[in-house]
C-alpha positions as CSV (number, residue, x, y, z in Angstrom):
1,M,12.3,37.1,48.6
2,L,10.6,34.5,46.4
3,R,6.9,34.6,46.2
4,I,5.6,31.0,46.8
5,N,2.3,29.4,46.3
6,R,3.0,26.0,47.8
7,I,5.9,23.6,48.6
8,I,5.8,19.8,48.7
9,K,9.1,18.6,50.3
10,D,8.9,15.0,49.2
11,S,7.1,14.7,45.9
12,K,7.6,11.6,43.9
13,V,5.8,12.7,40.7
14,N,7.2,16.1,39.9
15,G,10.5,14.9,38.4
16,P,12.9,12.0,38.9
17,G,13.2,10.6,42.4
18,T,12.1,12.5,45.5
19,R,11.7,16.2,44.8
20,Y,11.5,19.3,46.8
21,T,8.8,20.9,44.6
22,I,8.1,24.6,44.7
23,W,5.1,26.2,43.0
24,L,6.1,29.9,42.6
25,Q,3.3,32.5,42.8
26,G,2.5,34.6,39.8
27,C,1.9,33.9,36.1
28,S,1.7,36.2,33.2
29,I,0.9,33.5,30.6
30,H,-2.6,32.3,31.8
31,C,-2.9,29.1,29.8
32,D,-6.5,28.1,29.0
33,G,-7.4,25.0,31.1
34,C,-4.6,25.6,33.6
35,S,-5.0,23.5,36.7
36,N,-3.0,25.9,38.8
37,T,-5.0,29.2,38.3
38,D,-4.5,29.9,42.0
39,T,-0.9,30.6,41.2
40,W,-1.6,33.3,38.7
41,N,-2.0,36.3,41.0
42,P,1.5,37.6,42.0
43,E,0.1,39.2,45.1
44,K,-1.1,36.0,46.7
45,G,0.9,33.2,48.3
46,Y,3.6,34.0,50.8
47,S,7.3,35.1,50.7
48,L,10.4,33.3,51.7
49,T,13.9,34.5,51.6
50,I,16.3,32.5,49.4
51,K,18.3,31.8,52.6
52,E,15.3,30.3,54.4
53,L,14.4,28.2,51.3
54,V,18.0,26.9,50.9
55,E,18.3,26.0,54.6
56,D,15.0,24.1,54.5
57,I,16.1,22.2,51.3
58,Q,19.3,21.2,53.0
59,R,17.4,19.6,55.8
60,Q,15.5,17.3,53.4
61,K,16.4,13.9,52.0
62,I,15.8,14.6,48.4
63,D,17.1,13.7,44.9
64,G,16.4,17.1,43.4
65,I,14.4,20.3,43.1
66,T,11.5,21.1,40.9
67,L,10.4,24.7,40.2
68,T,7.0,25.1,38.7
69,G,4.1,27.5,39.1
70,G,2.7,29.8,38.1
71,E,5.5,30.9,35.9
72,P,8.9,30.6,37.6
73,L,10.6,33.0,35.2
74,D,8.2,35.8,36.0
75,Q,10.4,36.0,39.2
76,F,13.6,35.7,37.1
77,P,16.2,37.7,39.2
78,K,15.3,35.9,42.4
79,V,15.0,32.5,40.7
80,I,18.5,32.9,39.2
81,D,19.9,33.8,42.7
82,F,18.2,30.7,44.1
83,L,19.3,28.4,41.3
84,K,23.0,29.6,41.7
85,Q,22.9,28.4,45.3
86,V,21.3,25.0,44.8
87,F,22.3,23.9,41.3
88,P,25.8,22.5,42.2
89,S,24.3,20.2,44.8
90,Y,20.9,19.2,43.4
91,N,19.5,18.3,40.0
92,I,17.0,20.9,38.9
93,L,13.8,20.5,36.9
94,L,12.1,23.7,35.7
95,T,8.7,23.8,34.1
96,S,8.0,27.0,32.1
97,G,5.2,28.1,29.9
98,Y,7.8,30.0,27.8
99,T,9.4,28.1,24.9
100,L,13.1,27.2,24.9
101,E,13.6,29.8,22.2
102,K,12.2,32.6,24.3
103,I,14.2,31.4,27.3
104,K,17.4,31.5,25.2
105,K,16.5,35.0,24.1
106,D,15.1,36.6,27.3
107,F,16.4,34.4,30.2
108,P,19.6,32.7,28.8
109,E,21.3,32.5,32.2
110,T,18.6,30.1,33.4
111,L,19.9,27.4,31.1
112,Q,23.3,27.3,33.0
113,Y,21.5,26.2,36.2
114,V,18.8,23.8,35.1
115,D,19.2,20.1,34.3
116,I,15.8,19.4,32.8
117,L,13.6,22.0,31.3
118,V,10.0,21.4,30.4
119,D,9.1,24.2,28.1
120,G,6.0,25.6,26.3
121,P,2.5,26.7,27.3
122,F,-0.1,24.2,28.4
123,I,-2.6,23.7,25.5
124,I,-5.8,22.0,26.7
125,E,-6.6,20.7,23.2
126,Q,-3.3,18.8,23.3
127,L,-3.8,17.4,26.8
128,D,-1.6,14.4,27.4
129,T,-2.5,12.2,30.5
130,T,0.2,9.6,29.7
131,A,3.3,11.9,29.5
132,T,6.1,12.1,32.0
133,W,6.5,15.6,33.5
134,R,4.4,17.5,31.0
135,G,0.7,18.3,30.6
136,S,0.3,18.7,26.8
137,T,1.9,17.2,23.8
138,N,3.3,20.5,22.5
139,Q,5.6,20.8,25.6
140,N,9.1,19.6,25.3
141,I,11.4,17.9,27.8
142,N,14.9,19.2,27.3
143,Y,17.8,17.4,29.0
144,L,20.4,20.2,29.3
145,T,23.2,18.7,31.3
146,E,25.2,15.5,31.3
147,R,23.8,14.5,34.7
148,S,20.2,14.8,33.3
149,K,20.8,12.4,30.5
150,Q,20.4,9.5,33.0
151,F,16.7,10.4,33.1
152,I,16.0,10.3,29.4
153,N,14.3,6.9,29.6
154,Y,13.1,7.4,33.2
155,K,9.6,6.0,33.8
156,P,8.0,7.2,37.1
157,K,6.4,4.6,39.2
158,F,3.4,7.0,39.8
159,R,2.1,9.9,37.8
160,T,-0.2,11.4,40.4
161,E,0.0,11.7,44.2
162,I,-2.3,12.8,46.9
163,K,-1.0,14.8,49.8
164,I,-2.9,16.0,52.9
165,D,-1.6,19.3,54.4
166,K,-0.9,18.6,58.0
167,K,-1.6,22.1,59.1
168,T,-4.8,22.8,57.1
169,G,-6.1,19.4,56.3
170,E,-6.3,20.4,52.6
171,T,-6.1,17.6,50.1
172,I,-3.6,18.3,47.3
173,V,-3.5,16.2,44.1
174,T,-0.3,16.7,42.2
175,G,1.4,15.3,39.1
176,F,1.4,15.9,35.4
177,S,-1.2,13.3,34.5
178,I,-4.1,14.2,36.6
179,P,-7.2,12.0,35.8
180,E,-9.9,13.8,34.0
181,I,-12.5,13.4,36.8
182,L,-10.3,15.5,39.1
183,K,-10.0,18.4,36.6
184,E,-13.5,19.5,37.7
185,R,-11.8,20.8,40.9
186,K,-14.9,20.4,43.0
187,H,-13.3,19.0,46.1
188,V,-9.5,19.2,45.6
189,N,-6.9,21.7,44.6
190,L,-4.6,20.6,41.7
191,F,-1.0,21.5,42.0
């Protein structure tokens, strides 16, 4: 079972093309200024089996999968099981607050199943509202596979998107370049 905070099945801003974007629940890093603090507590969110998740992904018309959070690698054993099942068929973008060096040391198997890795903690003092797929200038975008190299010069049409949850009516603003005014989080959740 993977612990999930939220899923957007057709995001256009969380990686190249249309993405099945999964915010995993739980984060041990707790970056100052994080816009996803609701993902920190590993006890919150909901659980899905890997089988349920893969079956739902297979029903979607997507270009790839994005794993973010929270900290995806805090659920490392289950994340690897999931990645092994989807990596051959979909390009994978993983955002992690851990650096590439730490991932190589502590989670090396991850790098076999990820096309694009955005690594490093979010640092509010290095906020970057113009970057593609990262929140602060210290974070690196690593193109790990041949199929990911087509995205090196990729420029997304949009950097932010607004979704309305059909079940709850909740407004969700997502993307890596959230305008400053929304960071106050008075009326929206940022994912």
